[in-house]
C-alpha positions in Angstrom: -0.1 -0.4 -0.4 2.3 2.3 1.0 4.1 2.0 -3.0 1.1 2.7 -4.1 0.1 6.0 -2.2 3.5 7.5 -2.6 4.0 6.7 -6.3 0.2 8.1 -6.3 1.2 11.8 -5.0 4.5 11.8 -6.9 2.6 10.9 -10.2 -0.1 13.5 -9.3 2.2 16.5 -8.5 4.2 16.0 -11.8 1.0 15.4 -14.2 0.1 18.8 -13.2 3.7 20.9 -13.6 3.1 18.6 -16.9 0.4 20.0 -17.9 1.5 23.5 -17.0 4.3 22.6 -19.6 2.3 21.1 -22.3 -0.2 24.3 -22.0 2.8 26.8 -22.3 4.3 24.7 -25.3 1.1 24.4 -26.7 1.4 20.9 -27.3 -2.2 20.2 -27.5 -4.9 17.8 -29.2 -6.8 19.8 -31.5 -9.9 17.9 -32.4 -11.8 16.8 -35.5 -14.1 15.0 -37.3 -12.6 11.3 -35.9 -11.9 12.8 -32.2 -13.2 11.4 -29.2 -13.1 14.8 -27.5 -14.4 18.7 -27.9 -12.3 20.9 -26.9 -7.7 20.9 -27.4 -6.5 19.2 -24.5 -2.6 19.2 -23.7 -1.1 15.9 -24.5 1.6 14.3 -23.5 1.1 13.8 -19.4 1.5 10.1 -19.1 5.4 10.9 -18.8 4.6 11.0 -15.3 3.7 7.9 -15.3 7.0 6.6 -17.3 8.8 8.7 -14.5 7.8 7.5 -11.3 7.0 3.9 -12.5 11.0 3.5 -13.9 12.4 5.1 -10.4 10.6 2.7 -8.5 11.6 -0.2 -10.7 15.5 1.6 -10.2 14.8 1.5 -6.6 13.5 -2.1 -6.5 16.8 -3.0 -8.2 18.8 -1.4 -5.9 17.2 -3.3 -2.9 17.2 -6.7 -4.6 13.5 -6.7 -4.6 13.6 -7.3 -8.5 16.2 -8.7 -10.6 18.3 -6.6 -13.0 17.2 -8.5 -15.5 13.5 -7.7 -15.4 14.6 -3.8 -14.4 17.1 -3.5 -17.1 14.5 -4.9 -19.6 11.7 -2.6 -17.9 13.6 0.7 -18.1 16.0 0.7 -21.3 12.7 -0.6 -23.4 10.6 1.5 -21.6 12.8 4.2 -22.1 13.0 4.1 -25.5 9.2 3.2 -26.2 8.5 6.7 -24.0 11.2 8.8 -25.6 9.8 8.2 -29.3 6.2 8.7 -28.0 7.3 12.2 -26.4 8.6 13.1 -29.2 5.6 11.9 -31.4 3.5 14.0 -29.2 5.2 17.2 -29.9 6.7 16.8 -33.1 4.9 13.8 -34.8 7.1 11.4 -36.1 7.0 8.6 -39.1 4.9 5.4 -38.2 7.7 3.3 -39.0 10.8 5.0 -37.1 8.3 4.4 -34.1 7.4 0.9 -35.6 11.2 0.3 -35.4 11.9 1.6 -32.4 9.0 -0.6 -30.9 10.7 -3.8 -32.6 14.1 -2.7 -30.9 12.7 -2.2 -27.3 11.5 -5.5 -27.4 14.3 -7.3 -28.7 16.0 -5.2 -25.8 13.7 -6.4 -23.3 13.3 -9.9 -24.6 17.4 -10.3 -24.6 17.3 -9.1 -21.1 14.7 -11.8 -20.2 16.5 -14.2 -22.3 13.9 -15.0 -24.6 10.0 -16.2 -23.8 9.9 -19.3 -21.6 8.0 -22.6 -23.0 4.4 -22.4 -23.9 1.8 -24.2 -21.4 -1.4 -25.4 -23.2 -3.2 -27.5 -20.6 -0.7 -30.7 -19.3 1.6 -29.9 -22.3 4.6 -27.8 -22.2 5.9 -26.8 -25.9 9.8 -25.3 -26.2 9.2 -23.7 -29.3 12.9 -22.2 -29.5 13.6 -19.7 -32.5 9.4 -19.6 -33.4 8.7 -18.8 -29.6 11.0 -15.9 -29.7 9.7 -14.7 -33.2 6.3 -14.0 -31.9 6.9 -13.2 -28.5 8.9 -10.1 -30.5 5.7 -9.6 -32.6 3.3 -9.6 -29.5 5.3 -7.3 -27.8 5.6 -4.9 -30.3 1.4 -5.4 -30.6 1.2 -4.7 -26.4 2.7 -1.3 -27.2 0.5 -0.2 -30.2 -2.5 -2.0 -29.2 -2.3 -0.3 -25.8 -2.2 3.4 -27.7 -5.3 2.6 -30.0 -7.1 1.4 -27.0 -6.4 5.6 -25.5 -8.7 6.8 -27.1 -11.4 8.3 -24.4 -10.9 9.7 -21.6 -9.8 8.0 -18.6 -10.0 4.6 -20.7 -6.1 3.6 -20.8 -5.3 4.6 -17.1 -8.6 3.0 -15.2 -7.2 -0.1 -17.2 -3.4 0.7 -16.2 -5.1 0.4 -12.2 -7.3 -2.9 -12.7 -4.7 -5.0 -14.5 -1.7 -3.9 -12.8 -4.0 -4.0 -9.5 -5.6 -7.4 -10.0 -2.2 -9.0 -11.9 -0.4 -7.6 -9.1 -2.3 -9.3 -6.1 -2.1 -12.8 -8.4 1.6 -12.5 -8.3 1.6 -11.9 -4.9 -0.3 -15.1 -3.9 1.8 -16.8 -6.4 4.8 -16.0 -4.8 6.4 -13.4 -7.1 6.8 -10.2 -4.9 9.5 -8.8 -6.9 6.9 -8.7 -9.7 4.0 -7.7 -7.8 5.0 -4.6 -6.3 6.6 -3.6 -9.9 2.7 -3.9 -11.0 1.7 -2.0 -8.2 4.0 1.1 -8.5 2.4 1.0 -11.8 -0.7 1.5 -10.2 0.2 4.2 -8.3 1.7 6.3 -11.0 -1.6 5.6 -13.1 -3.7 6.8 -10.4 -1.8 10.0 -9.9 -2.1 10.7 -13.9 -6.0 9.5 -13.9 -6.5 12.6 -11.6 -6.0 14.5 -14.3 -7.3 12.4 -16.8 -10.9 11.3 -15.5 -13.8 12.4 -17.5 -13.7 15.1 -18.8 -10.1 14.9 -19.4 -7.6 18.3 -18.3 -4.9 16.2 -20.1 -4.1 13.3 -22.5 -1.9 10.4 -21.8 -0.3 10.9 -25.4 2.0 8.2 -27.4 4.5 8.4 -24.8 2.2 7.1 -21.5 0.0 4.9 -23.5 2.8 3.0 -25.5 4.8 2.8 -22.5 1.9 1.2 -20.7 1.6 -1.5 -23.2 5.4 -2.8 -23.0 5.4 -2.8 -19.1 2.7 -5.0 -19.4 3.8 -7.5 -21.7 7.4 -7.4 -20.3 5.7 -8.1 -16.9 3.5 -11.4 -18.7 6.7 -12.2 -20.1 8.7 -12.0 -17.0 5.8 -13.4 -15.4 6.0 -16.8 -17.2 9.5 -17.2 -17.3 9.2 -17.9 -13.3 5.6 -19.8 -13.6 4.9 -20.4 -17.3 1.4 -21.3 -17.0 1.2 -17.1 -15.8 0.9 -16.0 -19.0 -2.8 -16.9 -19.3 -4.1 -14.6 -16.4 -2.3 -11.7 -18.1 -4.0 -12.4 -21.2 -7.2 -12.5 -19.6 -6.5 -9.8 -18.0 -6.1 -8.0 -20.8 -7.8 -9.4 -22.8 -11.1 -6.5 -23.1 -8.4 -4.2 -25.2 -6.4 -7.0 -26.8 -10.0 -8.4 -28.0 -10.8 -5.0 -28.9 -7.8 -3.6 -30.9 -6.9 -7.1 -32.5 -10.7 -7.4 -34.7 -10.4 -3.7 -34.9 -7.6 -3.7 -37.0 -8.1 -7.4 -38.8 -11.6 -5.8 -39.6 -10.0 -2.4 -41.3 -7.3 -4.8 -42.3 -9.8 -6.6 -44.4 -11.5 -3.4 -45.7 -8.1 -2.5 -47.1 -7.4 0.2 -44.6 -4.0 1.4 -43.1 -3.3 0.5 -39.8 -1.5 3.4 -39.1 -4.2 5.9 -39.9 -5.8 7.8 -37.3 -9.7 6.5 -37.0 -12.6 6.5 -34.4 -13.8 2.9 -35.2 -12.8 0.8 -32.0 -15.9 -1.2 -30.0 -15.4 1.3 -27.3 -15.4 4.4 -29.2 -18.7 3.5 -31.0 -20.2 2.9 -27.2 -18.9 6.5 -26.4 -20.8 7.6 -29.3 -23.8 5.7 -28.4 -24.0 6.1 -25.0 -23.0 9.8 -24.7 -20.6 9.5 -22.0 -16.6 8.5 -22.0 -17.5 7.4 -18.2 -19.7 5.3 -18.2 -18.1 3.4 -21.3 -14.7 3.6 -19.3 -16.4 2.5 -15.7 -18.2 -0.4 -17.9 -14.9 -2.4 -18.8 -13.1 -1.5 -15.5 -16.2 -3.4 -13.6 -16.0 -6.0 -16.6 -12.2 -6.7 -16.0 -13.7 -6.9 -11.7 -16.1 -9.2 -12.1 -15.8 -11.0 -15.3 -12.0 -11.4 -16.0 -10.4 -11.2 -12.5 -12.4 -14.7 -11.6 -10.9 -16.4 -14.3 -7.5 -15.3 -14.5 -7.7 -16.3 -10.9 -8.7 -19.3 -11.8 -6.4 -19.9 -14.2 -3.8 -19.5 -11.5 -5.4 -22.1 -9.4 -5.8 -24.8 -11.9 -3.2 -23.8 -14.4 -3.7 -26.9 -16.3 -7.1 -25.0 -17.4 -5.3 -21.5 -18.4 -6.2 -21.6 -21.5 -9.8 -23.0 -21.1 -9.9 -19.8 -18.9 -8.6 -17.6 -21.8 -11.2 -18.9 -24.2 -14.4 -18.4 -21.9 -13.1 -14.7 -20.9 -12.5 -13.4 -24.5 -15.7 -15.1 -26.4 -18.1 -12.6 -25.1 -15.6 -9.7 -25.8 -15.6 -11.3 -29.1 -18.9 -11.0 -29.6 -19.4 -7.2 -27.8 -17.1 -6.0 -30.4 -19.0 -7.3 -33.3 -22.0 -6.0 -31.9 -20.6 -2.0 -31.4 -19.0 -2.2 -34.9 -15.6 -3.0 -34.0 -13.5 -1.8 -37.2 -16.3 -0.3 -39.0 -16.6 3.5 -39.4 -19.1 5.9 -38.0 -22.2 6.6 -39.6 -22.6 9.3 -41.8 -25.0 10.7 -38.7 -22.4 9.7 -36.2 -19.5 11.6 -38.0 -22.3 14.9 -38.1 -22.9 14.9 -34.8 -19.2 14.6 -33.9 -18.4 17.6 -36.2 -20.7 19.7 -34.6 -19.8 18.8 -31.4 -16.3 19.3 -32.1 -17.0 23.3 -33.1 -18.5 23.6 -30.3 -15.8 22.7 -28.2 -13.6 25.0 -30.3 -15.8 27.5 -30.0 -16.2 27.5 -26.6 -12.2 28.0 -26.9 -12.3 31.3 -28.3 
């Protein structure tokens, strides 16, 4: 609890300072017809999460709470992802350059962790060699980007970090991995401090610096956990499955339609839900409730009965796939929704004059 409180206070203070800096430098996210907000808002506040969490990681490594390999994987790769995102928030970096940096960061993390461990499918263990390392590399890069894609409405990315980090930390502590649990709880505190400023209506946005970093950290925590106890990959996949399902379903559907994966859009299921419900907070709180009431019991079951981990993951994701389909993930908004969105954007801009 002490870790969470200190990280929370530090992050809340740093976010306030970052907001003043971003407003002064005019680093603003100006809305357009594809935006889910209606007023210019400073972006890049996720830097506070990065600084607080990485400082905690260095302290954990120095005290022996966290292994050096995990600490360097998080610090080296996390800084690369965060710096690339920070520069993109300020100057707009090429998507391909950012992707190259993401692959480099993921490769660094896997090198520090000595690769991914064997895959456990029920009672069957498969040491998948270089194929597994390649899939782990791609999967870690996808985690960086999918978390960024899911940071599209107020409070969602921050509250997801609270839920996945907090619930995952409890499962890690229950599994005897105290060092990794402390890392997850430090992430909870840092995300909570930022969320004070990002809760609807948001006064600052996380930006690529924070969202990509969070995806990277969760990916590294999942791989590091599975290195210690191979079945722990399934609880992490379950806890993050709202983000994994929505982003993956949306990407596949857009690629089939011939859209460019890196182009900005507002066709995720959660974005459609926010427009239908007329509220960011309702969508964010609903997803938090799904995490706590639906996904956590299944993740806990995957820890208690490791042999059934893959089955628990399928059960967890099946209704989420249905909801992604139900809320038109991957389909552009209707003309009526687009017109309403444009009207809201203009009203928001007018209110700033």
